[in-house]
C-alpha positions as CSV (number, residue, x, y, z in Angstrom):
1,X,-73.8,-117.6,27.9
2,X,-70.5,-119.4,27.4
3,X,-71.4,-120.2,23.8
4,X,-71.9,-116.5,23.2
5,X,-68.5,-115.8,24.6
6,X,-66.9,-118.5,22.5
7,X,-68.6,-117.0,19.4
8,X,-67.4,-113.5,20.2
9,X,-63.9,-114.7,20.8
10,X,-63.9,-116.6,17.5
11,X,-65.2,-113.5,15.7
12,X,-62.6,-111.2,17.4
13,X,-59.8,-113.7,16.5
14,X,-61.1,-113.9,12.9
15,X,-61.1,-110.1,12.6
16,X,-57.6,-109.9,14.1
17,X,-56.5,-112.6,11.6
18,X,-57.9,-110.6,8.6
19,X,-56.4,-107.4,9.9
20,X,-53.1,-109.0,10.3
21,X,-53.1,-110.4,6.7
22,X,-54.3,-107.1,5.3
23,X,-51.5,-105.3,7.0
24,X,-49.0,-107.8,5.8
25,X,-50.1,-107.3,2.2
26,X,-50.0,-103.5,2.6
27,X,-46.5,-103.7,4.0
28,X,-45.3,-106.1,1.2
29,X,-47.0,-104.0,-1.5
30,X,-45.3,-100.8,-0.2
31,X,-42.0,-102.7,-0.3
32,X,-42.7,-103.5,-3.9
33,X,-43.4,-99.9,-4.7
34,X,-40.2,-98.8,-2.9
35,X,-38.1,-101.4,-4.7
36,X,-39.5,-100.2,-8.1
37,X,-38.7,-96.6,-7.0
38,X,-35.1,-97.6,-6.4
39,X,-34.9,-99.0,-9.9
40,X,-36.6,-95.9,-11.3
41,X,-34.0,-93.7,-9.6
42,X,-31.1,-95.6,-11.1
43,X,-32.7,-95.7,-14.5
44,X,-33.3,-91.9,-14.3
45,X,-29.6,-91.4,-13.5
46,X,-28.7,-93.5,-16.5
47,X,-31.2,-91.5,-18.7
48,X,-29.7,-88.2,-17.4
49,X,-26.2,-89.5,-18.4
50,X,-27.3,-90.5,-21.9
51,X,-27.3,-87.0,-23.5
52,X,-23.8,-86.3,-22.3
53,X,-22.7,-89.7,-23.6
54,X,-24.4,-89.1,-27.0
55,X,-22.8,-85.6,-27.3
56,X,-19.4,-87.0,-26.6
57,X,-19.7,-89.8,-29.1
58,X,-21.2,-87.4,-31.7
59,X,-18.0,-85.5,-32.0
60,X,-16.1,-88.6,-32.9
61,X,-18.6,-90.9,-34.7
62,X,-20.6,-88.6,-36.9
63,X,-21.6,-91.4,-39.3
64,X,-23.2,-93.3,-36.4
65,X,-26.2,-91.1,-36.5
66,X,-28.7,-93.9,-36.5
67,X,-27.4,-95.5,-33.3
68,X,-27.3,-92.1,-31.6
69,X,-30.9,-91.4,-32.7
70,X,-32.0,-94.8,-31.4
71,X,-30.4,-94.0,-28.0
72,X,-32.2,-90.7,-27.8
73,X,-35.5,-92.3,-28.9
74,X,-35.3,-95.1,-26.3
75,X,-34.6,-92.5,-23.6
76,X,-37.6,-90.5,-24.7
77,X,-39.9,-93.5,-24.6
78,X,-38.8,-94.2,-21.0
79,X,-39.6,-90.6,-19.9
80,X,-43.1,-90.8,-21.4
81,X,-43.9,-94.2,-20.1
82,X,-46.6,-94.3,-17.5
83,X,-46.7,-97.9,-16.3
84,X,-44.1,-100.2,-14.9
85,X,-44.4,-102.5,-17.9
86,X,-43.9,-99.6,-20.3
87,X,-40.8,-98.5,-18.4
88,X,-39.4,-102.0,-18.3
89,X,-39.8,-102.3,-22.1
90,X,-38.3,-98.9,-22.7
91,X,-35.4,-99.8,-20.4
92,X,-34.8,-103.0,-22.4
93,X,-34.6,-101.0,-25.6
94,X,-32.2,-98.5,-24.1
95,X,-30.0,-101.2,-22.7
96,X,-29.8,-102.8,-26.2
97,X,-28.9,-99.6,-28.0
98,X,-26.4,-98.5,-25.3
99,X,-24.5,-101.7,-25.6
100,X,-24.5,-101.1,-29.4
101,X,-23.2,-97.6,-28.7
102,X,-20.4,-98.9,-26.5
103,X,-19.4,-101.4,-29.2
104,X,-19.3,-98.6,-31.8
105,X,-17.0,-96.6,-29.5
106,X,-14.5,-99.5,-29.8
107,X,-13.8,-98.5,-33.4
108,X,-12.7,-95.0,-32.5
109,X,-9.4,-95.0,-30.7
110,X,-9.5,-91.2,-30.1
111,X,-12.9,-91.6,-28.5
112,X,-11.8,-94.5,-26.3
113,X,-8.9,-92.3,-25.0
114,X,-11.1,-89.2,-24.4
115,X,-11.2,-88.5,-20.6
116,X,-14.8,-87.2,-20.8
117,X,-15.9,-90.4,-22.6
118,X,-14.0,-92.6,-20.2
119,X,-15.6,-90.9,-17.2
120,X,-19.1,-91.2,-18.8
121,X,-18.4,-94.9,-19.5
122,X,-17.3,-95.5,-15.9
123,X,-20.4,-93.7,-14.6
124,X,-22.6,-95.7,-16.9
125,X,-21.0,-99.0,-15.7
126,X,-21.5,-98.0,-12.1
127,X,-25.2,-97.1,-12.7
128,X,-25.7,-100.4,-14.6
129,X,-24.3,-102.3,-11.6
130,X,-26.7,-100.5,-9.3
131,X,-29.6,-101.1,-11.7
132,X,-28.7,-104.8,-11.6
133,X,-28.8,-104.9,-7.8
134,X,-32.0,-102.9,-7.7
135,X,-33.7,-105.3,-10.2
136,X,-32.7,-108.3,-8.1
137,X,-34.1,-106.6,-5.0
138,X,-37.3,-105.7,-6.8
139,X,-37.8,-109.2,-8.1
140,X,-37.1,-110.7,-4.7
141,X,-39.6,-108.3,-3.1
142,X,-42.2,-108.9,-5.8
143,X,-41.8,-112.7,-5.5
144,X,-42.4,-112.5,-1.8
145,X,-45.5,-110.3,-2.2
146,X,-46.9,-112.5,-5.1
147,X,-46.4,-115.7,-3.1
148,X,-48.1,-114.2,-0.1
149,X,-51.2,-113.2,-2.1
150,X,-51.4,-116.6,-3.8
151,X,-51.0,-118.9,-0.8
152,X,-53.9,-120.1,1.4
153,X,-55.3,-118.4,3.4
154,X,-53.7,-115.2,2.1
155,X,-55.3,-115.6,-1.4
156,X,-58.8,-115.4,0.2
157,X,-58.0,-112.2,2.1
158,X,-56.0,-110.7,-0.9
159,X,-59.1,-111.3,-3.1
160,X,-61.4,-109.6,-0.6
161,X,-59.1,-106.5,-0.5
162,X,-58.2,-106.6,-4.2
163,X,-54.5,-107.1,-3.9
164,X,-53.2,-108.3,-7.2
165,X,-50.0,-109.7,-8.6
166,X,-47.1,-107.4,-9.5
167,X,-44.9,-107.9,-12.5
168,X,-41.4,-109.2,-12.3
169,X,-38.7,-107.1,-14.0
170,X,-37.8,-109.1,-17.1
171,X,-35.2,-108.4,-19.7
172,X,-36.7,-108.0,-23.1
173,X,-35.7,-110.7,-25.6
174,X,-34.1,-108.2,-27.9
175,X,-31.9,-106.9,-25.1
176,X,-30.5,-110.4,-24.6
177,X,-29.1,-110.5,-28.1
178,X,-25.6,-109.4,-28.7
179,X,-25.4,-106.1,-30.5
180,X,-24.3,-106.2,-34.2
181,X,-22.2,-103.4,-35.4
182,X,-21.6,-103.0,-39.1
183,X,-19.1,-100.7,-40.8
């Protein structure tokens, strides 16, 4: 009789252990989704700002049509992206062309002095800062989640419930290059 009680207690403890780990993974995974959502919100703010920025620059830098088209194209790719990886890639492209656009603006003193452009530039800088913080938070959250599902005994339970690794937010190699502006 006492052996049966011991077995029942062990089974109950094992079930509680599995439930506890499962709930931990669910919580961490939801935090990852929330962290990505925060990035997505900031990226959307940036993408909403882009048409205004492009229109302002268009009036001054009419021969910079290719740069402006690249900005619009990168924004479009983000809005049609369906996965986090696609959105990260589109974001990297937009970051690259936006920095090129900001460098182009340096060659137009009238544009640099335009209040509307200065306001848009300030808003863009603020959003970029928020995106940077959101990326850091996302990567910290994803790292915590990924570590949990890889470490013993969590990896066993994560495998049973099909919890899988989430991608870190990485900057595309092309976005790391300094923009080249030719006149």
